[in-house]
C-alpha positions in Angstrom: 0.0 0.0 0.0 2.9 2.4 0.8 4.1 2.1 -2.8 0.8 3.4 -4.0 0.4 6.1 -1.4 3.8 7.6 -2.1 3.3 7.8 -5.9 0.8 9.3 -8.3 -1.7 7.6 -10.6 -1.6 7.9 -14.3 -4.0 10.5 -15.7 -6.9 9.2 -17.9 -5.2 9.9 -21.3 -2.1 8.0 -20.3 -4.2 5.1 -19.0 -5.8 5.0 -22.5 -2.3 4.9 -24.1 -1.4 2.0 -21.9 -4.6 0.1 -22.9 -3.7 0.6 -26.6 -0.3 -0.8 -26.1 -1.6 -3.8 -24.1 -4.1 -4.4 -27.0 -1.1 -4.8 -29.3 0.2 -7.6 -27.0 -3.2 -9.2 -26.8 -3.7 -9.2 -30.5 -0.4 -10.9 -31.0 -0.9 -13.8 -28.7 0.6 -12.5 -25.4 -2.5 -13.5 -23.4 -0.9 -14.1 -20.1 1.2 -10.9 -20.2 -1.9 -8.9 -21.3 -4.0 -10.3 -18.5 -1.3 -9.4 -15.9 -0.8 -5.9 -17.4 -4.6 -5.3 -17.6 -5.9 -6.8 -14.4 -3.1 -7.2 -11.9 -0.9 -4.2 -12.3 -1.2 -0.8 -10.6 0.2 1.9 -12.9 1.9 5.0 -11.5 3.4 8.1 -13.1 5.8 9.1 -10.3 8.3 7.1 -8.3 7.2 5.6 -5.0 9.5 5.7 -1.9 11.2 2.4 -2.8 12.1 3.6 -6.4 13.4 6.9 -5.0 15.5 5.0 -2.4 17.0 2.6 -5.0 17.3 5.1 -7.8 17.5 3.9 -11.4 19.3 4.7 -14.6 17.3 6.3 -17.4 14.3 4.1 -17.9 11.0 4.0 -19.7 9.4 2.1 -16.8 10.1 0.4 -13.5 8.4 -2.6 -11.9 8.1 -3.4 -8.2 7.9 -7.2 -8.0 6.1 -8.9 -6.3 3.7 -5.9 -5.7 2.7 -5.5 -9.3 3.3 -1.8 -9.3 4.6 -0.4 -12.6 5.8 3.2 -12.9 5.8 4.6 -16.4 8.2 7.5 -16.9 7.6 10.4 -19.4 9.8 8.8 -22.1 7.3 5.9 -22.2 4.8 8.3 -23.6 7.0 10.9 -25.3 9.9 9.0 -26.8 8.2 5.7 -27.9 7.0 6.3 -31.4 3.8 4.3 -31.3 1.7 1.6 -29.5 4.0 -1.1 -30.8 7.1 0.4 -29.1 5.1 1.0 -26.0 4.0 -2.7 -26.2 7.6 -3.8 -26.4 8.4 -1.8 -23.2 5.3 -3.4 -21.5 6.3 -6.8 -22.7 9.7 -6.3 -21.0 8.0 -5.1 -17.8 5.6 -8.1 -17.9 8.6 -10.4 -17.5 9.5 -8.5 -14.3 5.8 -8.8 -13.1 6.3 -12.6 -13.3 9.6 -12.4 -11.3 12.3 -12.3 -14.0 15.4 -10.3 -13.5 16.7 -7.7 -16.0 18.8 -10.0 -18.1 16.0 -12.6 -18.6 13.5 -9.8 -19.3 15.8 -8.3 -22.0 16.5 -11.7 -23.6 12.9 -12.8 -23.7 11.7 -9.5 -25.1 14.5 -9.5 -27.7 13.4 -13.0 -28.8 9.7 -12.1 -28.8 9.9 -8.6 -30.4 9.0 -9.6 -34.0 5.7 -11.2 -32.8 4.4 -7.7 -32.1 5.9 -6.2 -35.3 8.8 -4.5 -33.5 11.5 -5.1 -36.1 14.7 -3.4 -37.1 13.2 -2.7 -40.6 10.6 -0.5 -39.1 12.1 0.7 -35.8 15.8 0.3 -36.2 16.4 4.1 -36.1 14.2 4.9 -33.1 15.6 5.8 -29.7 13.7 3.0 -27.9 15.0 0.4 -30.4 18.6 1.7 -30.1 18.5 2.0 -26.3 17.0 -1.5 -25.9 19.4 -3.0 -28.4 22.4 -1.5 -26.6 21.2 -2.6 -23.2 20.4 -6.1 -24.4 23.8 -6.4 -26.1 25.5 -5.4 -22.9 23.5 -7.8 -20.8 23.1 -10.7 -23.2 26.0 -10.4 -25.6 25.4 -13.9 -27.0 22.4 -12.5 -28.8 24.7 -10.3 -30.9 27.5 -12.7 -31.9 26.2 -13.7 -35.4 27.1 -12.7 -38.9 30.4 -12.4 -40.6 31.5 -9.7 -38.2 30.5 -11.8 -35.2 28.6 -8.7 -33.8 25.2 -9.0 -35.6 21.8 -9.6 -34.1 21.2 -13.4 -33.9 17.4 -12.9 -33.5 16.0 -11.4 -36.7 
């Protein structure tokens, strides 16, 4: 309860944006993730006391497991180019909702990204794509050891 009391709710328009991103996941077969994001998660727009205490690097979102509290930062709404990119962020966070750590969440999301249409052909020049690719490459380097240069994305 203290996580909710020390943070602010999302306004209506942002809640609608979240619903649209969840719909992308739902339409592409992520039923379990969509259910958790739609029915079990409390969304916040500001950090709670725990997030403030821990601090975090630049992020689009932060999940407090096992409390199912998900804070969405301004870049989630302002930098992500569309509902598909926001769905990719929520897909990553859904893995945290189920207890996965950062490395597992990055790896699973990178493997699953094309199912929602989040591909390098369409999004390869966006900030969300490049930030996620860089973070994933640092955390799970084996996903980027393919190709003739040994540095290409193995999950295309």
